[in-house]
N, C-alpha and C positions, 0 to 999 in steps of 0.2 A: 503493498501499502504505499509506506512512505517512498521505493524506489519511482512508480509510476508518477505520484507527487512531482518530484525531484527530476522526472523528465517531462513532467509535462509543463513547467513551468520556464525546464530550459526551454522548451519546443516554443515556447509563448514568444522566452525574449527574441530568440534568431527566429520567428516569424516579422515580429514585430522591430527588428533591424535588420531584414528585406524588406520590409514595406518602405521601412526611412531613405534605406543608403537609395533606394530609385525614386523615393520621391529628390531628395534632396540632388541627389545629380538630374534628375527635370530640371529643376529650379536651377543649378550654376548653368548648365545647357544654355534652358531661356533666357541665362539671363545674361549669357554669353560669356562667362569665366570657366567653363568646360568644352573642349573640344566637341564638334557632332562624330561621334561613330561613322567613322567612312563604310556604309557596306556597299551605297553601289558609287565604284567613280567609272568617270570617266576618259576616251581615252581618242584622241583627234586618232581618222587612218584618214588617207592621203590615196587616193585613186587611183589619182596619171591624170584625171580628165583638163588639166589645167590646157588651153589653149586651144579645145576642142572643134574639128571640123566637122561639118558633113562632108559629101562625097565633092559639090558644088562649091568649097571653098572659104564659105561663110558659116560665122558662127551658126554656132548649132541653138538653136533654139530653148530644145530642153533644159541647156542645159542654162542662157539667158534670164529659164522661167524660173525653175531648180534656185540663183543666186538670187533673184531680187525677190522668189519666197522666201529665202533662209534671212534674207535683209532685211523684210521687213519683221521676217518674225522673232529677230535680234532688237529690232525696236522695240517692240510691246513684251519679251523676256529677253531679259541680259539673258547672257552664258555661265548655264551652271545654274541656275534659277530652276529648271526638272530634275536634277541631278540630290540641290540643297530639301526638293521638299520629298523625295524618298527617302532622304536620306532621317531627312526629319519622322516620318508619316513611322520607318519601319522600327526609328527609336522608341516610340507613344504606343508602339502595340508593344514590344518586349517594355516598358514598363507598365505594362497593364498589367502582360504576364508576372511580371515580378511585381505589384500585387497584387489581383490574385494569388500565387505559390505565398506569397508569404498570407497569405490572412490565411491559408486553408491552412498552412502548418500551423498561426497564432490559433485557429479550432480549435483542432487534434487535440493544444495543449495545452485548451480550458476541458475538453472529454478529457480527458488522459486530468486532473486534476479535478474534474470533478469525484471521480467515476473513485478519488482515491477514501 
């Protein structure tokens, strides 16, 4: 009985530590005191399409359209915005997993303490 109560207290403290660590890390990330974990990274790929021309010698229309669209999108969304958003979403999901897991651990500790 005393062993269950001690294990329950340890699990309760462990669960609360997991919850508070996740919340504290999230607070530091949102305040900018801690760097956001980089789950998604960007690598620039060069497909060698610079100066691509069609058989008639004129600049490729599709390449011009791609450049126009990409320049307009760069004005709306600065480079790296989508990756930052995806990294923030992935951290938020991980923080929720930590909070829910910590809650389950603490709940198990409370059950062990009440049954002792």
